[in-house]
C-alpha positions as CSV (number, residue, x, y, z in Angstrom):
1,M,37.7,-19.2,-58.8
2,E,36.6,-15.6,-58.8
3,K,33.0,-16.7,-58.8
4,T,33.7,-18.8,-55.6
5,D,35.3,-15.7,-54.0
6,Q,32.4,-13.6,-54.9
7,N,30.0,-16.1,-53.4
8,K,32.0,-16.2,-50.2
9,L,32.1,-12.4,-50.1
10,A,28.3,-12.3,-50.6
11,D,27.8,-14.9,-47.8
12,L,30.0,-12.8,-45.5
13,L,28.1,-9.6,-46.2
14,E,24.8,-11.4,-45.6
15,L,26.2,-12.7,-42.3
16,L,27.4,-9.2,-41.3
17,T,24.0,-7.8,-42.2
18,V,22.2,-10.3,-39.9
19,V,24.7,-9.6,-37.1
20,A,24.3,-5.9,-37.5
21,F,20.5,-6.3,-37.5
22,F,20.5,-8.2,-34.2
23,F,23.0,-5.8,-32.7
24,L,20.7,-2.9,-33.6
25,I,17.8,-4.7,-31.9
26,F,20.1,-5.2,-28.8
27,V,21.2,-1.6,-28.8
28,I,17.5,-0.4,-28.9
29,Y,16.0,-2.8,-26.4
30,A,18.8,-3.4,-23.8
31,P,18.6,0.2,-22.6
32,V,14.8,0.0,-22.4
33,S,15.1,-3.0,-20.2
34,I,17.6,-1.3,-17.9
35,W,15.4,1.8,-17.7
36,A,12.4,-0.3,-16.7
37,E,14.6,-1.9,-14.0
38,E,15.7,1.5,-12.8
39,R,12.1,2.6,-12.5
40,D,11.1,-0.5,-10.7
41,F,13.9,-0.1,-8.1
42,E,12.9,3.6,-7.7
43,K,9.3,2.7,-7.1
44,R,10.1,0.0,-4.6
45,S,12.6,2.3,-2.8
46,R,10.1,5.2,-2.5
47,F,7.5,2.8,-1.3
48,N,9.9,1.7,1.5
49,M,10.7,5.4,2.3
50,K,7.0,6.2,2.6
51,N,6.4,3.3,5.0
52,I,9.5,4.2,7.1
53,Y,8.1,7.8,7.4
54,D,4.6,6.5,8.3
55,I,6.1,4.2,11.0
56,G,7.9,7.2,12.4
57,M,4.7,9.3,12.4
58,F,2.7,6.5,14.1
59,Y,5.5,6.1,16.7
60,E,5.3,9.9,17.5
61,Q,1.5,9.7,17.8
62,L,1.9,6.8,20.3
63,T,4.8,8.0,22.4
64,G,4.9,11.8,21.8
65,S,8.4,11.8,20.2
66,Y,10.2,10.5,17.1
67,S,12.8,7.7,17.2
68,P,15.9,7.7,15.0
69,N,15.9,3.9,15.4
70,Y,13.5,2.5,12.7
71,Y,13.5,-1.0,14.3
72,E,12.4,0.4,17.7
73,A,9.6,2.5,16.1
74,M,8.5,-0.5,13.9
75,N,8.3,-2.9,16.9
76,V,6.3,-0.5,19.0
77,V,3.9,0.4,16.3
78,N,3.3,-3.2,15.2
79,S,2.9,-4.4,18.8
80,A,0.4,-1.7,19.5
81,R,-1.6,-2.8,16.5
82,D,-1.4,-6.5,17.5
83,S,-2.6,-5.6,21.0
84,L,-5.5,-3.7,19.6
85,L,-6.4,-6.6,17.4
86,G,-6.4,-8.9,20.4
87,D,-8.5,-6.5,22.5
88,S,-10.7,-3.8,20.9
89,L,-10.7,-1.9,24.3
90,Y,-7.0,-1.5,24.2
91,V,-7.2,2.3,23.7
92,G,-6.1,5.3,25.6
93,E,-2.9,5.3,27.8
94,Q,-1.4,1.9,27.8
95,S,2.0,0.2,28.7
96,L,4.0,-1.9,26.2
97,T,7.0,-4.0,27.2
98,L,9.4,-4.9,24.4
99,F,12.8,-6.4,24.7
100,G,13.0,-5.5,28.4
101,R,12.0,-1.9,27.9
102,Q,8.7,-0.4,28.9
103,Y,6.9,2.1,26.6
104,K,4.1,4.4,27.6
105,V,1.7,4.7,24.6
106,D,-1.5,6.6,24.0
107,I,-3.6,4.7,21.5
108,N,-6.3,6.7,19.7
109,E,-9.6,5.0,18.9
110,S,-8.9,5.5,15.1
111,F,-5.4,4.0,15.4
112,G,-6.3,0.5,14.1
113,F,-8.2,1.9,11.1
114,N,-5.5,4.4,10.2
115,Y,-2.8,1.6,10.5
116,D,-4.8,-0.7,8.2
117,T,-5.4,2.0,5.5
118,T,-1.9,3.3,5.7
119,F,-0.2,-0.1,5.4
120,G,-2.7,-1.6,3.0
121,F,-3.8,-1.7,-0.6
122,K,-7.4,-0.8,-1.3
123,S,-9.2,-3.7,-2.9
124,Y,-12.8,-4.7,-3.8
125,R,-14.7,-8.0,-3.7
126,R,-18.2,-9.1,-4.7
127,D,-20.1,-10.7,-1.9
128,T,-23.4,-12.6,-2.4
129,I,-25.9,-11.4,0.2
130,I,-28.9,-13.5,1.1
131,D,-31.7,-11.3,2.4
132,T,-35.5,-11.4,2.8
133,T,-37.9,-8.8,1.4
134,V,-41.0,-8.3,3.6
135,Q,-44.3,-6.8,2.2
136,I,-46.1,-4.9,4.9
137,I,-49.2,-2.8,5.3
138,M,-48.9,0.6,7.0
139,Y,-51.7,3.2,7.5
140,S,-50.7,6.4,5.6
141,Q,-51.7,9.6,7.2
142,E,-51.2,11.5,3.9
143,L,-53.4,9.1,2.0
144,S,-55.9,8.5,4.8
145,R,-55.8,4.8,4.0
146,N,-53.7,1.6,4.3
147,D,-50.7,1.5,2.0
148,T,-48.5,-1.4,0.9
149,S,-44.7,-1.2,0.9
150,F,-41.6,-3.3,1.0
151,T,-38.7,-3.4,3.3
152,Q,-35.8,-5.7,4.3
153,R,-36.4,-8.1,7.1
154,K,-33.6,-6.5,9.3
155,Y,-35.6,-3.3,9.4
156,L,-39.0,-5.0,10.2
157,N,-38.9,-4.3,13.9
158,T,-38.6,-0.5,13.2
159,Y,-41.8,-0.6,11.2
160,M,-43.6,-2.9,13.7
161,N,-43.0,-0.4,16.5
162,D,-44.6,2.3,14.4
163,P,-48.3,2.9,15.6
164,N,-49.3,3.0,11.9
165,F,-48.1,-0.6,11.3
166,I,-50.9,-2.9,10.3
167,E,-49.5,-6.3,9.4
168,V,-47.0,-8.4,7.4
169,I,-48.6,-9.9,4.3
170,G,-45.7,-11.7,2.7
171,E,-42.0,-12.5,2.6
172,E,-39.7,-13.3,-0.3
173,P,-36.0,-14.4,-0.2
174,L,-33.7,-12.2,-2.1
175,E,-30.2,-12.8,-3.3
176,R,-28.1,-9.8,-4.4
177,V,-24.4,-9.1,-5.2
178,E,-22.8,-6.3,-3.2
179,L,-19.4,-4.6,-4.0
180,V,-17.4,-4.5,-0.8
181,E,-14.4,-2.2,-0.3
182,Y,-11.5,-3.5,2.0
183,Y,-7.8,-3.2,2.5
184,K,-5.2,-5.9,2.0
185,T,-3.0,-5.0,5.0
186,F,0.7,-5.8,5.2
187,I,3.0,-5.6,8.2
188,P,6.2,-3.4,7.7
189,D,9.2,-5.4,8.7
190,S,13.0,-5.1,8.8
191,S,13.3,-5.5,5.0
192,T,11.5,-2.1,4.6
193,Y,14.6,-0.4,6.1
194,S,16.9,-1.6,3.3
195,C,17.2,0.0,-0.1
196,P,16.3,-2.6,-2.7
197,L,19.0,-1.4,-5.0
198,T,22.0,-1.2,-2.7
199,G,20.9,-3.1,0.4
200,K,22.0,-0.1,2.5
201,S,19.8,1.4,5.2
202,Y,17.9,4.6,4.7
203,I,18.9,7.7,6.6
204,V,16.3,8.7,9.3
205,D,16.8,12.2,10.7
206,V,14.6,13.3,13.6
207,D,14.2,16.7,15.2
208,N,12.0,16.3,18.3
209,E,12.4,19.9,19.3
210,N,10.8,21.2,16.1
211,K,8.7,18.0,15.6
212,K,10.3,17.1,12.2
213,L,11.1,13.8,10.6
214,K,13.1,13.2,7.4
215,V,13.8,10.0,5.5
216,V,16.6,10.1,2.9
217,S,17.7,7.6,0.2
218,P,21.2,6.1,0.9
219,I,22.1,6.9,-2.8
220,T,23.0,10.5,-3.5
221,R,24.5,12.6,-6.3
222,Q,27.7,12.6,-4.4
223,S,27.6,8.8,-4.0
224,P,25.7,7.5,-7.0
225,Y,25.0,3.9,-7.8
226,K,26.2,2.2,-11.0
227,D,26.1,-1.4,-12.0
228,Q,27.5,-2.6,-15.4
229,R,25.1,-4.4,-17.6
230,F,25.6,-6.1,-21.0
231,L,29.3,-4.9,-21.1
232,I,28.5,-1.6,-22.7
233,F,25.5,-0.4,-20.6
234,S,25.0,0.4,-16.9
235,L,22.1,0.6,-14.4
236,K,22.4,3.9,-12.7
237,S,20.8,6.0,-10.0
238,N,21.6,9.3,-8.4
239,G,19.2,8.7,-5.5
240,H,15.5,8.0,-4.9
241,G,14.8,11.3,-3.2
242,E,13.7,12.1,0.4
243,I,10.6,12.7,2.5
244,N,11.1,15.8,4.7
245,D,8.4,16.8,7.2
246,G,5.8,15.1,5.0
247,N,7.0,16.6,1.7
248,R,8.2,14.1,-0.9
249,S,10.9,15.3,-3.3
250,W,9.4,13.3,-6.2
251,D,5.9,15.0,-6.0
C-alpha cells in the first residue's frame, strides 16, 4: 500500500514539474508577446501622427493657413493631388470646390513629387531595357584621323549633327537590366486620424498667428491605456508622443 502511495506521489510530483515548466515558459514569453504588440501599436500610431502632421503642412502650403480639422485638410490636399494627376498644368493659383465650399489654393510645381515621396515607401524594381548599340566613325581632331566609337541609338542624332561625323558602320541590339527607384504611394484617409490602440482621434493644435502645428497622441500619462491580457498581464501605454512644430518627441 505504501508503495502505491509512493508511486502516486511520484506521479503527482512529475505532473507538477511539467505544469511548472510550462508556466515558466508562459511567464517568460507572454510578456515578450505583449511588448511586441505594444511596439507595433506605437509604431503604427506614430506613423499616423506623422501623416496627420504632413497633411497639415501641405494644407498650409496650399492655402496659407493651418486647419484644426484633419478631414478638411485631408480632402483639400488629396483633391489637389488628384487634380494635378488629371492635368499636369494644374499649377499656380487654382480654385477647388469641396462639399459646397470653395478653396483658393496655390499649387507649387513640385507639389506632386513632394506628395508622392512624403506619402510613399521607397521601392526598387529591375526593368529589362531593350536598346541598340551603334558603331560610328568620327574624325578625331586630336588624332588627326578617323576614329571608331560606340553609342546608344537614342544619341545617334547628336553625333550625326556633328561636322566630324563620318558614317554608321554597324548596329547591334542590346538587352540590359536596370535598377529603377520608385515610390509606392498611399492616400491618407479617415483611418489615419484614429489611434490604432484606442480608436480615439488625435489632438491637432494649430497656431496660425505664429505658424505652428502640433499633433498629440490621445493617450497621456494622466490618461494612460491599459488592457488586461492572460489574466495576470496587461498591455499598457502612457502615450505615443507628439509632433510639435516639426519636432518629434521620440527622436
